[in-house]
C-alpha angles and dihedrals in degrees: 000000000000092000089054091055091047089052090051091049092050091049092049091046090056101038100044097057090046092053091047091049092049091050091049091049090051094049096045092044090050092051092048091049090050091050091047094049091044092050092050090050090049091051090049090051095240096112136040122230089238091055091053090048090050091049091051091049090051089052091050091049090052091049092049090051090051090050091052090048092051091047089051090053091049092049092049090051092049093047093049090052090049091048090052090052092049091050089048091053093045094049097044114121121226112242096189118111114260093244094061096047117098121215119237091247092058091057094056096072127211 
């Protein structure tokens, strides 16, 4: 059982950084391609430098919105897991014999 969980953790520890690296390569390559194409259009006289700057800013705004969306999804996932744990703690039944349990008033002290 434990070895299975360790195997899952190892797999996640390898796959997750690779996926993140591939996404970063895709994003950075896309931005570089956009800058290259925009620069060649500026040299040809078909595009203004301000238009290229605006296009890059729109791309950055889109990426920031996607980052906020992904962080929202992560926070929702974390909060649902925390809520499940809180419900588990609140609904847990005590398995101690009644004679050994102390009442809350006895813990308060004088």
